[in-house]
A tleap script that builds the chain and sets N, CA, C and O, in Angstrom:
source leaprc.protein.ff14SB
mol = sequence {
  NMET CYS LEU GLY VAL PRO GLY ARG VAL SER
  ALA TRP LEU ASP ARG ASP PRO LEU PHE ALA
  ARG ALA ASN ILE GLU PHE ASP GLY ILE GLN
  ARG GLU CYS HIE MET ALA CYS VAL PRO GLU
  ALA GLU ILE GLY ASP TYR VAL ILE ILE HIE
  ALA GLY VAL ALA ILE CYS LEU VAL ASP GLN
  ALA GLU ALA ARG ARG VAL PHE ASP GLU LEU
  ASN ARG LEU ASN LEU LEU ALA GLU LEU GLU
  THR ASP VAL VAL THR GLU ALA THR PRO ILE
  GLU SER LYS ARG ASP GLU CPRO
}
set mol.1.N position { -42.229 44.268 104.995 }
set mol.1.CA position { -43.524 44.260 105.633 }
set mol.1.C position { -44.450 43.355 104.829 }
set mol.1.O position { -44.389 43.329 103.600 }
set mol.2.N position { -45.288 42.628 105.513 }
set mol.2.CA position { -46.242 41.727 104.875 }
set mol.2.C position { -47.637 42.308 104.989 }
set mol.2.O position { -47.960 42.996 105.958 }
set mol.3.N position { -48.454 42.029 104.001 }
set mol.3.CA position { -49.814 42.522 103.992 }
set mol.3.C position { -50.751 41.399 103.612 }
set mol.3.O position { -50.581 40.759 102.574 }
set mol.4.N position { -51.736 41.161 104.450 }
set mol.4.CA position { -52.800 40.224 104.132 }
set mol.4.C position { -54.005 41.024 103.687 }
set mol.4.O position { -54.382 41.992 104.347 }
set mol.5.N position { -54.612 40.639 102.587 }
set mol.5.CA position { -55.725 41.386 102.008 }
set mol.5.C position { -56.949 40.479 101.966 }
set mol.5.O position { -56.838 39.319 101.570 }
set mol.6.N position { -58.124 40.990 102.372 }
set mol.6.CA position { -59.326 40.154 102.294 }
set mol.6.C position { -59.828 40.031 100.861 }
set mol.6.O position { -59.727 40.964 100.064 }
set mol.7.N position { -60.365 38.871 100.562 }
set mol.7.CA position { -60.975 38.634 99.259 }
set mol.7.C position { -62.138 37.675 99.424 }
set mol.7.O position { -62.208 36.932 100.403 }
set mol.8.N position { -63.055 37.694 98.457 }
set mol.8.CA position { -64.238 36.834 98.498 }
set mol.8.C position { -64.041 35.663 97.552 }
set mol.8.O position { -63.652 35.845 96.399 }
set mol.9.N position { -64.309 34.464 98.041 }
set mol.9.CA position { -64.202 33.262 97.209 }
set mol.9.C position { -65.319 33.331 96.167 }
set mol.9.O position { -66.501 33.338 96.509 }
set mol.10.N position { -64.925 33.383 94.884 }
set mol.10.CA position { -65.941 33.479 93.832 }
set mol.10.C position { -66.143 32.159 93.093 }
set mol.10.O position { -67.214 31.927 92.531 }
set mol.11.N position { -65.134 31.291 93.084 }
set mol.11.CA position { -65.273 29.978 92.431 }
set mol.11.C position { -64.136 29.070 92.869 }
set mol.11.O position { -62.980 29.487 92.931 }
set mol.12.N position { -64.477 27.833 93.168 }
set mol.12.CA position { -63.454 26.831 93.441 }
set mol.12.C position { -62.958 26.263 92.120 }
set mol.12.O position { -63.752 25.959 91.230 }
set mol.13.N position { -61.629 26.120 91.994 }
set mol.13.CA position { -61.023 25.529 90.802 }
set mol.13.C position { -60.570 24.105 91.059 }
set mol.13.O position { -60.615 23.259 90.166 }
set mol.14.N position { -60.129 23.841 92.296 }
set mol.14.CA position { -59.621 22.518 92.662 }
set mol.14.C position { -59.749 22.382 94.178 }
set mol.14.O position { -59.265 23.238 94.918 }
set mol.15.N position { -60.387 21.328 94.639 }
set mol.15.CA position { -60.574 21.127 96.082 }
set mol.15.C position { -59.629 20.058 96.640 }
set mol.15.O position { -59.820 19.604 97.768 }
set mol.16.N position { -58.631 19.657 95.883 }
set mol.16.CA position { -57.644 18.703 96.382 }
set mol.16.C position { -57.051 19.265 97.678 }
set mol.16.O position { -56.681 20.439 97.715 }
set mol.17.N position { -56.952 18.457 98.744 }
set mol.17.CA position { -56.479 18.979 100.028 }
set mol.17.C position { -55.119 19.681 99.979 }
set mol.17.O position { -54.918 20.667 100.688 }
set mol.18.N position { -54.192 19.201 99.167 }
set mol.18.CA position { -52.871 19.825 99.118 }
set mol.18.C position { -52.746 20.923 98.076 }
set mol.18.O position { -51.939 21.839 98.235 }
set mol.19.N position { -53.536 20.842 97.013 }
set mol.19.CA position { -53.380 21.774 95.900 }
set mol.19.C position { -54.637 22.597 95.640 }
set mol.19.O position { -54.872 23.038 94.515 }
set mol.20.N position { -55.431 22.800 96.664 }
set mol.20.CA position { -56.691 23.524 96.513 }
set mol.20.C position { -56.448 24.932 95.968 }
set mol.20.O position { -55.539 25.637 96.407 }
set mol.21.N position { -57.288 25.326 94.995 }
set mol.21.CA position { -57.196 26.654 94.386 }
set mol.21.C position { -58.595 27.200 94.167 }
set mol.21.O position { -59.544 26.454 93.926 }
set mol.22.N position { -58.701 28.519 94.257 }
set mol.22.CA position { -59.988 29.163 93.999 }
set mol.22.C position { -59.744 30.531 93.382 }
set mol.22.O position { -58.680 31.125 93.549 }
set mol.23.N position { -60.754 31.018 92.665 }
set mol.23.CA position { -60.729 32.409 92.210 }
set mol.23.C position { -61.212 33.263 93.373 }
set mol.23.O position { -62.236 32.976 93.994 }
set mol.24.N position { -60.459 34.313 93.652 }
set mol.24.CA position { -60.770 35.222 94.748 }
set mol.24.C position { -60.986 36.609 94.164 }
set mol.24.O position { -60.217 37.061 93.316 }
set mol.25.N position { -62.036 37.279 94.619 }
set mol.25.CA position { -62.330 38.628 94.157 }
set mol.25.C position { -61.911 39.633 95.227 }
set mol.25.O position { -62.311 39.536 96.388 }
set mol.26.N position { -61.098 40.595 94.809 }
set mol.26.CA position { -60.636 41.670 95.673 }
set mol.26.C position { -61.305 42.963 95.216 }
set mol.26.O position { -60.742 43.702 94.408 }
set mol.27.N position { -62.488 43.233 95.722 }
set mol.27.CA position { -63.210 44.465 95.383 }
set mol.27.C position { -63.262 44.677 93.873 }
set mol.27.O position { -63.006 45.778 93.387 }
set mol.28.N position { -63.598 43.609 93.129 }
set mol.28.CA position { -63.748 43.693 91.680 }
set mol.28.C position { -62.578 43.122 90.886 }
set mol.28.O position { -62.701 42.915 89.679 }
set mol.29.N position { -61.466 42.868 91.529 }
set mol.29.CA position { -60.279 42.317 90.865 }
set mol.29.C position { -60.223 40.824 91.166 }
set mol.29.O position { -60.309 40.431 92.329 }
set mol.30.N position { -60.080 39.984 90.140 }
set mol.30.CA position { -60.042 38.529 90.303 }
set mol.30.C position { -58.613 38.007 90.265 }
set mol.30.O position { -57.823 38.418 89.415 }
set mol.31.N position { -58.276 37.102 91.184 }
set mol.31.CA position { -56.977 36.418 91.196 }
set mol.31.C position { -57.189 34.971 91.618 }
set mol.31.O position { -58.104 34.663 92.382 }
set mol.32.N position { -56.342 34.096 91.117 }
set mol.32.CA position { -56.344 32.703 91.547 }
set mol.32.C position { -55.433 32.586 92.762 }
set mol.32.O position { -54.304 33.078 92.741 }
set mol.33.N position { -55.915 31.938 93.822 }
set mol.33.CA position { -55.129 31.805 95.049 }
set mol.33.C position { -55.172 30.367 95.546 }
set mol.33.O position { -56.086 29.609 95.221 }
set mol.34.N position { -54.183 30.011 96.329 }
set mol.34.CA position { -54.103 28.685 96.931 }
set mol.34.C position { -54.969 28.659 98.187 }
set mol.34.O position { -54.987 29.623 98.953 }
set mol.35.N position { -55.688 27.552 98.397 }
set mol.35.CA position { -56.688 27.473 99.455 }
set mol.35.C position { -56.474 26.325 100.433 }
set mol.35.O position { -57.375 26.027 101.217 }
set mol.36.N position { -55.313 25.669 100.417 }
set mol.36.CA position { -55.098 24.492 101.253 }
set mol.36.C position { -55.237 24.783 102.744 }
set mol.36.O position { -55.580 23.883 103.511 }
set mol.37.N position { -54.982 26.005 103.171 }
set mol.37.CA position { -55.080 26.357 104.597 }
set mol.37.C position { -56.514 26.604 105.050 }
set mol.37.O position { -56.789 26.586 106.250 }
set mol.38.N position { -57.421 26.832 104.124 }
set mol.38.CA position { -58.826 27.094 104.475 }
set mol.38.C position { -59.766 26.254 103.597 }
set mol.38.O position { -60.587 26.806 102.865 }
set mol.39.N position { -59.647 24.926 103.670 }
set mol.39.CA position { -60.468 24.071 102.807 }
set mol.39.C position { -61.965 24.165 103.125 }
set mol.39.O position { -62.798 23.768 102.311 }
set mol.40.N position { -62.302 24.685 104.296 }
set mol.40.CA position { -63.699 24.808 104.696 }
set mol.40.C position { -64.399 26.018 104.074 }
set mol.40.O position { -65.618 26.145 104.186 }
set mol.41.N position { -63.648 26.908 103.421 }
set mol.41.CA position { -64.232 28.107 102.810 }
set mol.41.C position { -65.211 27.720 101.709 }
set mol.41.O position { -64.971 26.778 100.954 }
set mol.42.N position { -66.293 28.440 101.628 }
set mol.42.CA position { -67.310 28.213 100.604 }
set mol.42.C position { -67.401 29.446 99.707 }
set mol.42.O position { -66.909 30.517 100.064 }
set mol.43.N position { -68.025 29.295 98.555 }
set mol.43.CA position { -68.227 30.427 97.658 }
set mol.43.C position { -69.011 31.497 98.417 }
set mol.43.O position { -70.036 31.218 99.038 }
set mol.44.N position { -68.504 32.720 98.351 }
set mol.44.CA position { -69.119 33.837 99.062 }
set mol.44.C position { -68.435 34.169 100.370 }
set mol.44.O position { -68.614 35.269 100.894 }
set mol.45.N position { -67.648 33.239 100.915 }
set mol.45.CA position { -66.894 33.508 102.145 }
set mol.45.C position { -65.757 34.466 101.855 }
set mol.45.O position { -65.288 34.559 100.721 }
set mol.46.N position { -65.312 35.180 102.883 }
set mol.46.CA position { -64.158 36.064 102.776 }
set mol.46.C position { -62.966 35.405 103.461 }
set mol.46.O position { -63.091 34.811 104.531 }
set mol.47.N position { -61.807 35.525 102.817 }
set mol.47.CA position { -60.565 34.972 103.351 }
set mol.47.C position { -59.490 36.054 103.302 }
set mol.47.O position { -59.570 36.990 102.507 }
set mol.48.N position { -58.486 35.912 104.160 }
set mol.48.CA position { -57.326 36.793 104.105 }
set mol.48.C position { -56.284 36.118 103.226 }
set mol.48.O position { -55.927 34.962 103.450 }
set mol.49.N position { -55.793 36.855 102.215 }
set mol.49.CA position { -54.796 36.339 101.284 }
set mol.49.C position { -53.461 36.993 101.591 }
set mol.49.O position { -53.364 38.216 101.688 }
set mol.50.N position { -52.433 36.169 101.744 }
set mol.50.CA position { -51.064 36.651 101.920 }
set mol.50.C position { -50.183 35.894 100.940 }
set mol.50.O position { -50.122 34.665 100.976 }
set mol.51.N position { -49.507 36.616 100.074 }
set mol.51.CA position { -48.583 36.019 99.092 }
set mol.51.C position { -49.260 34.941 98.254 }
set mol.51.O position { -48.644 33.929 97.920 }
set mol.52.N position { -50.529 35.161 97.914 }
set mol.52.CA position { -51.239 34.234 97.050 }
set mol.52.C position { -51.830 33.038 97.749 }
set mol.52.O position { -52.320 32.118 97.094 }
set mol.53.N position { -51.794 33.030 99.091 }
set mol.53.CA position { -52.310 31.916 99.873 }
set mol.53.C position { -53.381 32.425 100.829 }
set mol.53.O position { -53.154 33.381 101.571 }
set mol.54.N position { -54.546 31.788 100.811 }
set mol.54.CA position { -55.591 32.112 101.784 }
set mol.54.C position { -55.153 31.538 103.123 }
set mol.54.O position { -54.902 30.338 103.233 }
set mol.55.N position { -55.060 32.387 104.141 }
set mol.55.CA position { -54.534 31.926 105.430 }
set mol.55.C position { -55.594 31.796 106.513 }
set mol.55.O position { -55.370 31.101 107.504 }
set mol.56.N position { -56.755 32.453 106.350 }
set mol.56.CA position { -57.830 32.312 107.329 }
set mol.56.C position { -59.112 32.919 106.786 }
set mol.56.O position { -59.100 33.708 105.841 }
set mol.57.N position { -60.211 32.533 107.404 }
set mol.57.CA position { -61.503 33.137 107.083 }
set mol.57.C position { -61.624 34.458 107.828 }
set mol.57.O position { -61.009 34.644 108.878 }
set mol.58.N position { -62.421 35.378 107.281 }
set mol.58.CA position { -62.689 36.661 107.926 }
set mol.58.C position { -64.137 37.023 107.609 }
set mol.58.O position { -64.650 36.661 106.550 }
set mol.59.N position { -64.805 37.743 108.531 }
set mol.59.CA position { -66.198 38.077 108.248 }
set mol.59.C position { -66.309 39.245 107.274 }
set mol.59.O position { -65.368 40.019 107.095 }
set mol.60.N position { -67.470 39.354 106.653 }
set mol.60.CA position { -67.700 40.342 105.603 }
set mol.60.C position { -67.519 41.769 106.121 }
set mol.60.O position { -66.986 42.616 105.405 }
set mol.61.N position { -67.945 42.044 107.328 }
set mol.61.CA position { -67.821 43.405 107.877 }
set mol.61.C position { -66.357 43.817 107.994 }
set mol.61.O position { -65.999 44.950 107.672 }
set mol.62.N position { -65.521 42.903 108.451 }
set mol.62.CA position { -64.091 43.219 108.578 }
set mol.62.C position { -63.455 43.398 107.198 }
set mol.62.O position { -62.625 44.288 107.006 }
set mol.63.N position { -63.844 42.553 106.237 }
set mol.63.CA position { -63.325 42.688 104.874 }
set mol.63.C position { -63.697 44.060 104.310 }
set mol.63.O position { -62.853 44.728 103.713 }
set mol.64.N position { -64.937 44.485 104.491 }
set mol.64.CA position { -65.389 45.782 103.985 }
set mol.64.C position { -64.621 46.918 104.656 }
set mol.64.O position { -64.258 47.893 103.997 }
set mol.65.N position { -64.368 46.802 105.974 }
set mol.65.CA position { -63.611 47.827 106.697 }
set mol.65.C position { -62.205 47.975 106.118 }
set mol.65.O position { -61.713 49.092 105.959 }
set mol.66.N position { -61.559 46.855 105.805 }
set mol.66.CA position { -60.210 46.896 105.227 }
set mol.66.C position { -60.243 47.543 103.845 }
set mol.66.O position { -59.396 48.382 103.538 }
set mol.67.N position { -61.220 47.159 102.999 }
set mol.67.CA position { -61.309 47.763 101.662 }
set mol.67.C position { -61.601 49.257 101.740 }
set mol.67.O position { -61.069 50.032 100.946 }
set mol.68.N position { -62.433 49.665 102.680 }
set mol.68.CA position { -62.704 51.100 102.847 }
set mol.68.C position { -61.425 51.849 103.205 }
set mol.68.O position { -61.178 52.945 102.703 }
set mol.69.N position { -60.618 51.253 104.073 }
set mol.69.CA position { -59.356 51.893 104.467 }
set mol.69.C position { -58.359 51.915 103.309 }
set mol.69.O position { -57.672 52.917 103.110 }
set mol.70.N position { -58.271 50.829 102.546 }
set mol.70.CA position { -57.398 50.806 101.380 }
set mol.70.C position { -57.826 51.863 100.357 }
set mol.70.O position { -56.983 52.521 99.747 }
set mol.71.N position { -59.129 52.018 100.176 }
set mol.71.CA position { -59.633 53.064 99.276 }
set mol.71.C position { -59.250 54.444 99.798 }
set mol.71.O position { -58.806 55.302 99.034 }
set mol.72.N position { -59.421 54.654 101.097 }
set mol.72.CA position { -59.099 55.945 101.698 }
set mol.72.C position { -57.632 56.295 101.486 }
set mol.72.O position { -57.290 57.457 101.266 }
set mol.73.N position { -56.772 55.291 101.551 }
set mol.73.CA position { -55.332 55.494 101.392 }
set mol.73.C position { -54.880 55.388 99.932 }
set mol.73.O position { -53.686 55.465 99.645 }
set mol.74.N position { -55.831 55.211 99.015 }
set mol.74.CA position { -55.524 55.061 97.583 }
set mol.74.C position { -54.570 53.902 97.306 }
set mol.74.O position { -53.663 54.028 96.483 }
set mol.75.N position { -54.767 52.789 97.980 }
set mol.75.CA position { -53.882 51.634 97.822 }
set mol.75.C position { -54.509 50.478 97.049 }
set mol.75.O position { -53.843 49.468 96.824 }
set mol.76.N position { -55.756 50.595 96.641 }
set mol.76.CA position { -56.366 49.483 95.915 }
set mol.76.C position { -55.712 49.231 94.573 }
set mol.76.O position { -55.788 48.114 94.062 }
set mol.77.N position { -55.070 50.230 93.982 }
set mol.77.CA position { -54.372 50.034 92.711 }
set mol.77.C position { -53.273 48.990 92.854 }
set mol.77.O position { -52.927 48.316 91.884 }
set mol.78.N position { -52.721 48.853 94.065 }
set mol.78.CA position { -51.686 47.841 94.316 }
set mol.78.C position { -52.208 46.441 93.999 }
set mol.78.O position { -51.441 45.576 93.576 }
set mol.79.N position { -53.507 46.213 94.200 }
set mol.79.CA position { -54.081 44.889 93.974 }
set mol.79.C position { -54.162 44.528 92.500 }
set mol.79.O position { -54.317 43.355 92.160 }
set mol.80.N position { -54.060 45.512 91.625 }
set mol.80.CA position { -54.148 45.236 90.201 }
set mol.80.C position { -52.863 44.630 89.648 }
set mol.80.O position { -52.835 44.177 88.503 }
set mol.81.N position { -51.810 44.618 90.441 }
set mol.81.CA position { -50.565 43.980 90.030 }
set mol.81.C position { -50.569 42.545 90.531 }
set mol.81.O position { -51.510 42.130 91.207 }
set mol.82.N position { -49.543 41.789 90.212 }
set mol.82.CA position { -49.447 40.411 90.683 }
set mol.82.C position { -48.876 40.317 92.083 }
set mol.82.O position { -48.536 39.221 92.529 }
set mol.83.N position { -48.760 41.428 92.791 }
set mol.83.CA position { -48.226 41.408 94.149 }
set mol.83.C position { -49.045 40.474 95.021 }
set mol.83.O position { -48.498 39.803 95.897 }
set mol.84.N position { -50.338 40.424 94.794 }
set mol.84.CA position { -51.212 39.609 95.631 }
set mol.84.C position { -50.938 38.130 95.461 }
set mol.84.O position { -51.061 37.378 96.427 }
set mol.85.N position { -50.574 37.686 94.279 }
set mol.85.CA position { -50.458 36.253 94.037 }
set mol.85.C position { -49.026 35.751 93.857 }
set mol.85.O position { -48.813 34.542 93.758 }
set mol.86.N position { -48.061 36.632 93.814 }
set mol.86.CA position { -46.697 36.163 93.602 }
set mol.86.C position { -45.797 36.620 94.738 }
set mol.86.O position { -45.622 37.818 94.961 }
set mol.87.N position { -45.237 35.669 95.445 }
set mol.87.CA position { -44.320 35.988 96.532 }
set mol.87.C position { -42.923 36.228 95.975 }
set mol.87.O position { -42.535 35.631 94.971 }
set mol.88.N position { -42.184 37.091 96.623 }
set mol.88.CA position { -40.798 37.334 96.245 }
set mol.88.C position { -39.954 36.217 96.835 }
set mol.88.O position { -40.046 35.962 98.036 }
set mol.89.N position { -39.135 35.542 96.036 }
set mol.89.CA position { -38.323 34.448 96.567 }
set mol.89.C position { -37.332 34.961 97.616 }
set mol.89.O position { -36.775 36.051 97.489 }
set mol.90.N position { -37.132 34.151 98.642 }
set mol.90.CA position { -36.162 34.483 99.674 }
set mol.90.C position { -34.874 33.746 99.350 }
set mol.90.O position { -34.873 32.527 99.179 }
set mol.91.N position { -33.794 34.481 99.267 }
set mol.91.CA position { -32.506 33.856 98.958 }
set mol.91.C position { -31.951 33.187 100.214 }
set mol.91.O position { -32.001 33.746 101.310 }
set mol.92.N position { -31.436 32.006 100.031 }
set mol.92.CA position { -30.860 31.261 101.149 }
set mol.92.C position { -29.459 31.775 101.461 }
set mol.92.O position { -28.669 32.057 100.559 }
set mol.93.N position { -29.170 31.890 102.742 }
set mol.93.CA position { -27.837 32.306 103.167 }
set mol.93.C position { -26.995 31.094 103.574 }
set mol.93.O position { -25.858 31.253 104.017 }
set mol.94.N position { -27.544 29.891 103.428 }
set mol.94.CA position { -26.821 28.684 103.803 }
set mol.94.C position { -25.572 28.460 102.973 }
set mol.94.O position { -24.606 27.870 103.458 }
set mol.95.N position { -25.575 28.924 101.721 }
set mol.95.CA position { -24.444 28.691 100.839 }
set mol.95.C position { -23.271 29.634 101.122 }
set mol.95.O position { -22.173 29.442 100.598 }
set mol.96.N position { -23.509 30.649 101.949 }
set mol.96.CA position { -22.433 31.597 102.245 }
set mol.96.C position { -21.449 30.960 103.221 }
set mol.96.O position { -21.855 30.203 104.102 }
set mol.97.N position { -20.152 31.260 103.072 }
set mol.97.CA position { -19.152 30.664 103.980 }
set mol.97.C position { -19.275 31.201 105.381 }
set mol.97.O position { -18.514 30.806 106.263 }
savepdb mol mol.pdb
quit
């Protein structure tokens, strides 16, 4: 199962179109994420992060609703790990006979 989590852009680190990176705040937790899919995001905007990549903009009300639900389910502790920024590699099955 995949989970996209909203975060607020707190600082741009690199605005290069292919390698854009920014610091993203997840309800007080900071992570560096890739921003090439949402180069139009500005500091203070909310984005959905999946596997360390910002995939779209989201409004503040929706971001707050998601964080409230994560708090209700006691799942915000999950964000303190590197799960948000590190994807699990997918093994290729092409090498199998």
